[in-house]
C-alpha positions in Angstrom: -5.1 7.7 21.3 -6.1 4.7 19.3 -9.7 4.3 18.2 -11.5 0.9 18.4 -12.6 -0.4 15.0 -15.2 -3.1 14.6 -13.3 -6.3 13.4 -15.5 -6.4 10.3 -14.2 -2.9 9.3 -12.6 -3.1 5.8 -9.5 -1.0 6.6 -8.8 -3.3 9.6 -9.2 -6.4 7.4 -6.8 -4.9 4.8 -4.2 -4.1 7.5 -4.6 -7.7 8.7 -3.9 -9.0 5.2 -0.6 -7.0 5.0 0.4 -8.3 8.5 -0.4 -11.9 7.6 1.6 -11.5 4.3 4.6 -10.3 6.2 4.3 -13.2 8.7 4.0 -15.8 5.9 7.2 -14.4 4.4 9.0 -14.5 7.8 7.8 -17.9 8.9 6.9 -19.6 5.7 8.4 -22.7 4.2 7.4 -25.9 2.3 5.9 -27.4 5.4 3.9 -24.6 6.9 1.5 -21.9 5.9 -0.5 -19.6 8.2 -3.8 -18.1 7.4 -6.1 -15.7 9.2 -8.8 -17.5 11.1 -10.1 -14.4 12.9 -9.4 -10.8 13.4 -10.2 -10.4 17.1 -9.6 -6.8 17.7 -8.5 -3.7 15.8 -7.6 -0.2 16.7 -6.4 2.7 14.6 -4.3 5.7 15.5 -3.7 8.7 13.3 -0.2 9.9 13.9 0.2 13.5 12.8 2.7 13.9 10.0 3.5 10.2 10.0 0.6 8.1 9.0 -2.0 5.6 10.2 -1.1 2.9 12.6 -3.3 -0.2 13.1 -3.0 -2.3 16.2 -4.4 -5.8 15.5 -5.1 -9.0 17.5 -5.2 -11.9 15.2 -5.9 -15.6 15.4 -4.0 -17.7 12.8 -4.4 -21.3 11.8 -1.9 -23.7 10.2 -3.3 -24.6 6.8 -2.0 -28.2 7.1 -3.3 -28.6 10.6 -6.5 -26.5 11.0 -6.9 -27.4 14.7 -3.6 -25.7 15.6 -4.0 -22.0 16.1 -1.7 -19.3 17.3 -2.4 -15.7 18.5 -0.6 -12.8 17.0 -0.5 -9.1 17.8 0.5 -6.8 15.0 1.2 -3.2 14.4 0.9 -2.0 10.9 2.0 1.6 10.0 1.1 3.1 6.7 3.2 6.1 5.8 1.3 9.2 5.0 1.1 10.1 1.3 3.5 7.3 0.3 2.6 4.9 -2.5 6.0 3.4 -2.7 7.1 2.4 0.8 5.9 -0.8 2.3 4.0 -0.5 5.6 6.1 -1.0 8.7 4.9 -4.3 10.4 5.8 -5.5 13.8 4.6 -8.9 15.0 4.5 -10.9 18.2 3.3 -14.5 17.9 2.1 -16.3 21.0 1.9 -20.1 20.9 4.0 -22.7 19.3 3.8 -23.8 15.7 4.4 -27.5 15.0 7.9 -28.3 14.0 8.5 -28.7 10.3 12.1 -29.6 10.6 11.7 -33.2 9.3 9.4 -32.2 6.4 11.7 -29.3 5.5 14.8 -31.6 5.3 13.0 -34.2 3.3 11.7 -31.6 0.8 15.2 -30.0 0.6 16.9 -33.3 -0.1 14.3 -34.4 -2.6 14.7 -31.2 -4.7 18.5 -31.3 -4.4 18.6 -34.8 -5.7 16.5 -34.1 -8.9 18.4 -34.7 -12.1 16.5 -32.0 -13.9 15.3 -28.7 -12.5 11.8 -28.8 -11.0 9.1 -27.1 -13.2 5.3 -26.9 -12.6 2.4 -24.7 -13.6 -1.2 -23.8 -12.6 -1.2 -24.5 -8.8 -4.0 -24.9 -7.9 -5.5 -26.2 -11.1 -8.8 -24.9 -12.6 -10.8 -26.9 -10.1 -8.9 -25.5 -7.1 -7.0 -28.6 -6.4 -3.4 -28.8 -5.3 -1.9 -32.3 -5.7 -0.1 -33.4 -2.5 3.3 -33.5 -4.2 2.9 -29.8 -5.1 1.7 -28.7 -1.7 5.3 -27.8 -0.5 5.8 -25.7 -3.6 2.4 -24.0 -3.1 3.4 -23.2 0.4 6.7 -21.7 -0.8 4.7 -19.6 -3.2 2.7 -18.4 -0.2 5.9 -17.2 1.4 7.0 -15.5 -1.8 3.6 -13.9 -2.3 3.6 -12.8 1.4 6.7 -10.7 0.6 5.0 -9.1 -2.4 1.8 -8.5 -0.5 3.6 -6.9 2.4 5.8 -4.7 0.1 2.9 -3.5 -2.1 0.1 -3.2 0.5 -1.5 0.2 0.9 -4.3 1.3 3.1 -6.8 0.8 0.3 -5.5 -2.6 -1.1 -6.1 -6.2 -0.1 -4.0 -8.8 -2.0 -4.6 -12.5 -2.1 -2.6 -15.2 -3.9 -4.9 -16.6 -6.6 -2.6 -19.0 -8.4 1.0 -20.0 -9.2 1.0 -19.7 -13.0 4.5 -21.1 -13.4 7.4 -22.1 -11.2 10.9 -23.1 -12.3 13.8 -24.2 -10.1 17.1 -22.6 -10.9 20.2 -24.6 -10.0 22.7 -22.7 -7.9 26.3 -23.2 -6.8 25.5 -22.5 -3.1 23.3 -24.3 -0.6 20.1 -22.5 -1.3 17.2 -23.7 -3.4 16.0 -21.1 -5.9 12.5 -21.0 -7.4 11.4 -18.4 -10.0 7.7 -17.9 -9.7 5.1 -16.2 -11.8 2.2 -15.7 -9.4 -1.3 -14.2 -9.9 -2.4 -11.8 -7.1 -6.0 -11.0 -6.8 -6.5 -7.4 -5.5 -9.8 -7.7 -3.7 -10.7 -4.0 -3.7 -10.3 -3.3 -7.4 -10.9 -6.9 -8.4 -7.8 -6.8 -10.6 -5.6 -9.9 -11.1 -2.0 -8.9 -11.3 0.9 -11.2 -12.5 4.1 -10.9 -10.5 7.5 -12.4 -11.1 9.2 -13.4 -7.8 12.5 -15.1 -7.1 12.5 -17.1 -3.9 15.6 -18.5 -2.1 14.9 -21.1 0.5 17.1 -23.1 2.9 15.9 -25.2 5.9 18.1 -23.3 8.3 17.8 -19.8 6.8 14.1 -19.8 5.8 12.7 -17.9 2.8 14.2 -14.8 1.2 13.1 -12.8 -1.8 16.0 -11.2 -3.6 13.8 -9.8 -6.4 10.2 -9.3 -7.4 8.5 -7.2 -10.0 5.1 -6.7 -11.7 5.2 -9.0 -14.7 4.3 -7.5 -18.1 0.7 -8.3 -19.0 0.3 -11.3 -21.1 3.5 -12.9 -19.9 
């Protein structure tokens, strides 16, 4: 039987962060980003010999269109005694997100037509600003960080994308766009800031994929 948790309960909020990270990776792109508006309901079930499972009801908002919200139910299972395997996350989203097809195509063609590979750093800047022309890259970093957050979440962690330190486009022979990111993740429980190197592939039809990610050596 699952036990009700108050929505302000820290473990519930940490499970929600893992679920939202996974969803950002699944649904993320240069024209859309989802963030948690409200954790409506949370329950936890302790499954003998398996782990802890959280059942969550979330309300999410589109960062580019704050009036547009969708509901999401998520199940997050943390495996017992494992510090290496990502939690199992299952999601159902109710409600329609606005179409980003046009914006995606425009961004894709713009990057494909660049003479030189795209490079940028420090997004947002030290004042917390993201210039409009870097917003699509920032949202792709959200998708990339969503993957890292999901893969590295444990019951006692809560990661948040603090900043894109550096991003560099890598030209490819196929149709995908490739961006190599160095991102800073803020771990809210320990207050550590962790640099990660993440390679993101993105294509308007195929969405975002992360073929590789690793903790960056300190000072890189």
